[in-house]
C-alpha positions as CSV (number, residue, x, y, z in Angstrom):
1,M,118.5,99.6,113.5
2,P,114.9,98.8,112.4
3,L,112.2,98.3,115.0
4,F,110.8,95.4,113.6
5,S,106.7,94.9,114.2
6,G,103.6,92.3,113.2
7,S,102.7,89.2,114.5
8,S,104.2,87.5,111.5
9,P,107.4,85.9,112.2
10,T,109.1,87.5,109.2
11,P,108.0,91.1,109.7
12,F,105.8,92.4,106.9
13,Y,106.8,96.1,107.4
14,Y,109.3,98.1,109.6
15,W,109.6,101.8,110.0
16,E,112.8,104.2,108.8
17,D,112.7,107.2,111.3
18,D,109.3,108.8,109.6
19,I,108.9,106.4,106.8
20,L,107.5,103.7,106.5
21,V,109.1,100.6,104.4
22,L,106.3,97.8,103.7
23,N,106.2,94.5,102.1
24,I,103.0,94.2,99.2
25,L,102.0,91.2,97.6
26,G,99.8,92.8,94.8
27,R,96.3,91.1,93.3
28,P,95.6,93.0,90.6
29,Q,92.4,91.9,88.5
30,S,90.3,92.1,91.8
31,K,86.7,93.0,92.2
32,R,87.8,95.7,94.2
33,D,90.7,97.8,95.6
34,A,91.0,96.6,99.4
35,I,94.3,96.2,101.7
36,G,93.5,91.9,102.5
37,K,95.2,90.0,104.9
38,V,99.2,89.6,105.9
39,I,100.2,86.3,104.2
40,G,104.0,85.5,105.5
41,H,106.2,88.8,105.5
42,Q,103.9,90.9,102.8
43,L,100.3,92.4,103.1
44,E,97.8,91.9,100.5
45,V,96.5,94.6,98.6
46,H,93.7,94.1,96.2
47,V,93.0,96.7,93.0
48,A,91.3,96.5,90.5
49,A,93.7,97.4,87.8
50,I,95.2,95.1,85.1
51,P,98.4,94.2,85.5
52,R,99.8,96.0,82.1
53,R,103.2,97.9,82.3
54,G,103.1,98.8,85.8
55,Q,99.5,100.1,85.2
56,A,98.5,98.3,88.3
57,T,100.7,99.3,90.7
58,A,100.6,103.0,89.7
59,H,97.0,102.1,90.6
60,M,97.9,100.3,94.3
61,A,100.2,103.5,94.9
62,R,96.9,105.7,94.2
63,F,94.8,103.7,96.3
64,L,97.4,103.7,99.2
65,A,98.1,106.8,99.4
66,G,94.3,107.2,100.0
67,E,94.7,104.5,102.5
68,F,97.9,106.2,104.4
69,D,96.8,109.8,103.2
70,V,100.0,111.0,102.4
71,P,99.9,112.3,98.1
72,V,100.9,109.5,95.7
73,A,104.6,111.4,95.8
74,A,105.3,110.4,99.2
75,I,105.2,106.7,98.1
76,Q,108.4,104.9,96.3
77,V,108.0,101.4,94.8
78,V,111.3,100.5,96.0
79,F,111.1,97.3,93.7
80,G,108.0,95.1,91.9
81,V,106.7,97.8,90.1
82,K,106.0,94.6,87.1
83,N,106.1,92.1,90.1
84,V,103.4,90.8,92.5
85,N,106.2,91.1,95.3
86,K,107.1,94.8,96.4
87,Q,108.0,96.8,98.3
88,L,107.0,100.3,99.4
89,R,108.6,103.0,101.6
90,I,105.7,105.4,102.1
91,K,107.0,108.9,104.0
92,S,105.3,110.1,106.9
93,P,101.7,107.8,106.9
94,Q,98.7,109.9,108.6
95,K,96.3,106.9,109.3
96,L,98.2,103.2,109.8
97,P,95.1,100.3,108.3
98,A,94.6,98.1,111.2
99,A,97.6,95.5,110.5
100,I,100.4,98.2,111.3
101,Q,101.0,99.8,114.0
102,R,103.1,103.2,114.5
């Protein structure tokens, strides 16, 4: 059974062994790439990419790979490639943003 973390009523992430399962609210066409705040059960992620044919999601995966210090191949988009609501699985993240704890 996953252990839920976070201070929001519905957690925006949980761990499955060494895999971080993360619910994302994508904000494409932003001024810059950045991790935002927790909104409900999602972590807001801003990306400068244009949302066209999944390109913003691919850009987001590259950005988050750097933020979590993992190769891009360690990030799997479970759903939401062409939607602002996404779920990602990140295998063995080496770094964690302040909003996420192990």
